[in-house]
N, C-alpha and C positions, 0 to 999 in steps of 0.2 A: 260653477266650473267642471268641466267633461271630465272624465276616465281619463284621455287623451293628456289634456293639460295639467292634471295630477302627476301624470307619470313624467311629464317633460318637466316639470317644477323639480320632483324629486330628483331626476338626473341632473340635473344644474347644480341643487344643493349638495347633493353628493359627491359629487364632481368637484365641487367649491371647498368641502372639508375634508378631502381624501379619502373619502369612504368607500372608494369602489372597490368591490371585490374582485381581485384578480388586476393585472395588468396589464393580460391580454384584452384587447378589444373585442374579442371572439368567445370570452369568457361568459357561459351561460348567464351568470348572476352579475354581468356588467350593463346596467341600464342602457348602454351604446349600443348592444347585441340585440335590445328588444325591438323588432318591429312593430309595425302599425296594427297589427292583430293581437298584440300583446297588451294587459291592462293588467294594474296594481290592486291587489285586494287585500284588504288586511286579514292578517293570521287569526284563526279561531285562537281565542284567551285560552289559554293551558289552565286546568284544574286548579294550580295552585296558585296562579294569577287570581282565580275566581274568591279561592279562600282568604285571599290576601284584601279583597275591598269589601270582607264580610263587617271589619269595623266602620267602614262607610254607611253601609246598611243598617248598623246599631247607632249609627249617629243621627241618621236621619230619623229614627224613632225615639230618640231623645230629644231633640229637636220636635216634632210632633207631640210629644208630653208637656214641653216648655209652652209652645204656643197654646194648647188646650189650657194648659194651667192660667195663660194671660187671657183669653177670651172668657173661659168660665169665669174670672172673677166679676162680670159684668152681669151674672145671674147669680153666683152664690160662690161665697168667701169660701164656705167648708169644700165646697168641689175643688176651687181654684186651689187651696194649701194641699188636697190630698192628689192631685194631679202635681202640684211642686215639688212635692216630697218624693213621688215616684219618678219625677223627672232628675232631682238630684240624686235619687240612689243608684238610677241606670247612669246618669254620665260619671258618678265615681265608679263604679264596676267596669264599664266599657269606656271609657276616654283613654283613647289610645298615644294624642298627641299632646304639642305646647298648649300649656294653659295660657289664656290671654288675661289679663290681670287689667281691667278698665284703670284709668290714671285717679279715678278716684276711691279707688282700695284703701288706701292707706290714711286719708281723712274720715272712709267710711268706718276703718277700724278704731280711728281715735274718738267719733262720736260714740262707739259700741262701749269703749272704754271707758269715755267719761262721764256716760250713764250708769254703768257699774260702780264706780267712784260714788256717784250720786247718792245711788242705792244703799251703800255701805254706810253712808253718813247720813241717811233718812232715821228716823226715829221710828218708824215704822216700814221696814223693809218688806216684812212679807205681803202687802198690800201692793207695792211696785214692781211685782216680779213680771207682770204683763207686759211693762215695757222692756226687759230684758227677752221675755220670749219674742217678742216682735221682730227681736234680731234674724230669726229665719226668712223672714220675708226679702232682705238683701241677697238671699240666692238667687232669686230671680233674676238680679244685673248680672251676674257671673255667669249665669244661662244662656242667656242672652248675648252676652259677649264673646260666649265660645262657640255657641250654636247656631245665630243668626250669621253666618260666615259668608253667606254671598247675597246678591242683590237681590237675586228671585226668592232667596228666603225672606227676605225683607219687606219685599214687595209681598209676599204670599201671608206675611204677619200683619200688617197693616188692612191688607182686602178682609181678613177672617176679625179683625177687630171691628173695622166700619160694619161688615154682614151682620155680627151680633149686636151692633149696638144700634143700628139699624132696626132691628126686629124689639129691642128694647125700647125704641123710640116711638115705635107703632104701637107699642101695650102703652106708653106714658099717654099718648095723644088719647086715646081711647079711655085711660082712664080720668084724663082732664076733662072729657066732655061729660063722662059720667059724673064727677065731681061738681061739675057747673052747672048740671040739670039739677041736682038735688040742692045745691046752693040757692038757685031761684025759687024753691021753693021752700027753704027755711030760712034763708037770709041770715042764718046765722055763721058768727064768726070761725067757730069750730068745723063749718063745712065749706069755709072760703078755699077755693083751690088756689088762690095765689097767696094765701098765708099759712092756714094750719090745716090744711088738707091737701098740699103740694102732691103732685105726681112724686111718685119712688121707683116706678120701672119693677124690676124684681128685686130691688133691697131695700131694708128697713127704716130708711130714712131718706129724706129729699135731697140732702146734702150731700148724703153719699153716691146717690143717683146721678144728679147734677154734676157732682167733681169727676166722675168717670167721663160721662158724656162729652164734659169739656175737653178734657185728655186728648179722645179719641178725634175730637173733630178737630181741635189745634194739628195733631199731626196726621190728619189725613189731607189738611188743607194743600201742605206743599206733598204730600202723594199724590196727588194728582197729575203732576208732571211725569209719573212711572206708570201708574194705573190706569190715565186716561178720564177721558171728558165722560166717558157713560158712568163714571161714578159720582158724579154729581150730583145725580137723583138721591141716593143713599143718603151723602154730605147733607144735602138740603132736608129731609128727613131727621137727622140728626140735630141739626142748626133749628128746627121747629121745636124739639123737645127741648133743646135749652132754651128757648124763647119762653115756653111756657111751663118751664120750670120756676119761674118767677123767683128765682135766688138770684140777687144782685150781686154776690161777689163773686157767681160763675160767670155773668155776665160781663165783668169787669176782667175777670180772667180772660174770656175768649177773646174780647176786645184786644186786650194787651199780646196775646199769642198771633191773634194774627197780623198785627202791625208790626210784629216783631222779625216776620218775613216776608209779608205781601209786596214789601218794594223790591223784594230780591226774587221774585217770581213775573212772568209776564202779565202784561196788564189785561190781556184776552182773558185771562181767567177769574180776574176779579168781580164780573158781572154775573158770572155764571155761580161762583159763591156767595157774593152776597144778596142777589134779587131775591131766592126763597126765604132768608131771613128777616129781608127788609119786608116783603109782603106781610108774611106773618105777624111782622111787630105792626105794620100800619094796622091789620084787622085787629089786632090785640090791641090798640091802644089805648082804647078805654080803660082795659083791665090794667093796663101798666099803670096808668096814670093813678088807677084806683091803689094798685100796692105801692105806691111811692106815697102817695097821701097817706096809708093807712101807717108808714113807717116813723112820722112825726107826731103821733097820736100818744098818750102818757097811759092809759088805760087798755087794759086786755092783751096789746101786741106793742112792745116797744124796744125793738131790737136795737136801736140806734142808742138810744139810753143804756141799755145794758152794755153793750161792747163798752161803752164809757165808764162805766162803773168797773169792768172787767178790768180794762187795763189799767185804769188807775189802780185797783187792788193789786195788778200784777206788780205794777212796778215798785209799790211798797213791800212787796215779798221780795223783790230783787234787792231792794235796798237793805233789807235785816238779813237776806241769808245770800250774796253776792255771789261764793264760790261753788256750793254744792245745792244751792236750792233748797225748797221745804223739802223735797223728795218725790221720788215718781209716782204718781196717782193721789197726790195728798192734795190737791190743788181744791178741791171738794172740802175738806177739811178744814184746811188752813183760812179758805177765803172769809169766813165769817169774820174770822178777826180784823181784816184789813176792810171791811164793809164799812164804806162811809153813813148810811144810812140807818136809821133806826129800826126798820121791821124787814129784815130780808126774809121773811117766810111771805110777806106779800109784796114782794119786790116784783113777783111774776118774770123771773128769768132764770134759766137754768146755768149754774157756777161750778160744773164739774170740770171745766177747762176753760181758757181765758180767750177763745174765736181769734186768736193771732198766733203763729208759730212762733215768732222771734220771742213775744214776751211769754209766751207758752214754755218755752224750751227754758228760758232763762231761769223765771220764777220756778220751775220745776224742779230743773235738773244743774241751775246755776250758769253763771257766763263762760266757764270753761267749757260745759257742753256747748252752749250757745255758739261759739269758737270753732268748735269742731264741725256743728251743722251749718255755719257759713262757709266755712273750707271747703265742704263736701259741695253745697252747691258751686261755690265760686271755680273749683276746681272741673265741675262737669261745662258749664259755661265757658270757662278758659281753652280747654282742651277740643270742644267743639266747635269753638270760633278759630281754634289755631288750624283745625283741620280742613276747615271751609276756607280759611285764606289761603293754604299750601295746595290749593285745587283739589275739589272734592272727586270730581269726574260723575262716575254713576253713582255714587255714591252721596252727591250733593243733597239731595231732595229728603235723604234719611238724616241728614243733619240738620237742615232748616223743621222737619219734624220735631226731631228732639229740641231744638233749641223753642219752637212754638210750644210745644206742651209744658216745657218745664218754665216758661216765662208766662204759662196762663197759670200754673200750679202755684208760682210763686206768688202772683199780684193776687188770686184768690187768696193765697195764705194770710193776706195782712189782715183778712177780715172773718178768717173759718181756720180753725185748727185742723187742716186735711192733713198736715203729716200725720197726724194720728191716726187718721182713718186708714186702714189696713187693705181697704179695696184699692183706694185711690194710691195709697203708697205702692203697691204692687203692679199697677197697671203704669206708675210714672217711670217706675226701674226699668220695665221691660222695656219701655218706647226708648228712652234717654240713652239705652246700653245699646241698642241697634247698630251705630254705626261703629263703635269699636271693632266689633269683628268681621267687618267687610272692607277689602281694600278700597282705594281710592280709582282705581280701574279694574274692571273684569280683566282677568287671564286671557290671553287669546289663544286657543287652541291651535297646535302644530297641523298646518295643512300638509305635513308629510311626515306621518308616524313612521318610526323607524323599523315597524313590523310590517311593510307591506311587502309582499312578492309577486313576481309576475306570473301570472296565467293567461295560458295560449289558448285563444278562443278560434 
């Protein structure tokens, strides 16, 4: 729009609203008096106005700290929690505006309360304090809902997460190649990169690494609608690391998250998303068959047998302790009493948790806490779907990202206690909270600001 058109539009708007200065058309501030050589320019912002805008600058710094906390969780949980604490402290000190409370706030508080009650009813409350200390991670959801308040910030957030996840995926691919070369020479189960020597990226365990990559991949698929096709290459690299993680629960979660949103996206994106993963899966098909075959053996590595025993033991715990569970962090202590076998020492599986979010929470903290957890999850689903049906506008892709990540998390959580993984939980809270602070449509800037003055040229 040219300067002359802006001046004409401002003249019309001012005339319609009755805001012309002076009833005399010859008045120098009356736009009708402006000749063709006059142009409107904005006034220089007064110093007092720049001071008023300082909270917005502080808000940007708090957003940056929050995003750094979400991104560094892919590298180090200690660094992520440090930045999370810094972001929360900065938000408490400088937050000037209205606080956005996500719709899941009350269910989240109910979950915390029932966890505390379970801890108080536990015969060993001292060993269960870790469950309470993890409450600080829920601050991530509040920070994301209040600071990711524009589509631009949401787009930057997903882009940063995908960028960091791509770097960690490259490292994972290198780890896999190195481990596979070693396995070819030793042929030892402990060196098998599909079983006991799986890729971990910067994390300490392959379940944590693959769970984080799954969340980022699921969230990034709908984000392509905003980021553009150039981000398909990083997405393909993350998808490659997912395949080479050889973690079946994560595979199922990624498939579920993808199917939850893909039919709401243009079909032209399907091939670009699926092609790299399909190609890697075809190349690694022999290893995939090898991995699946090992799942059914009974010696050295028997994850399916272990999950069955853990599930049965957890159900027995729920039957004996229905309301408050056996107590936070006491599954390892109580499981030997509920194991059906005779020699748990040689059973060759870990029983510190029950490899299932629903069974774990019900057995450990009781059915009341499980009800609060399900309320928390269903409330997120309900609010996201309601926003989607109401017409999300520019925020549509964010809602789809949250739905995909949450669906992947829940499906994977039927075969793995990922809710107890601090890194995965922190990342999940950030992603699912993105749509809460962003309006369904970006505000339209006023083409005729009120502080325009005519300048004679």
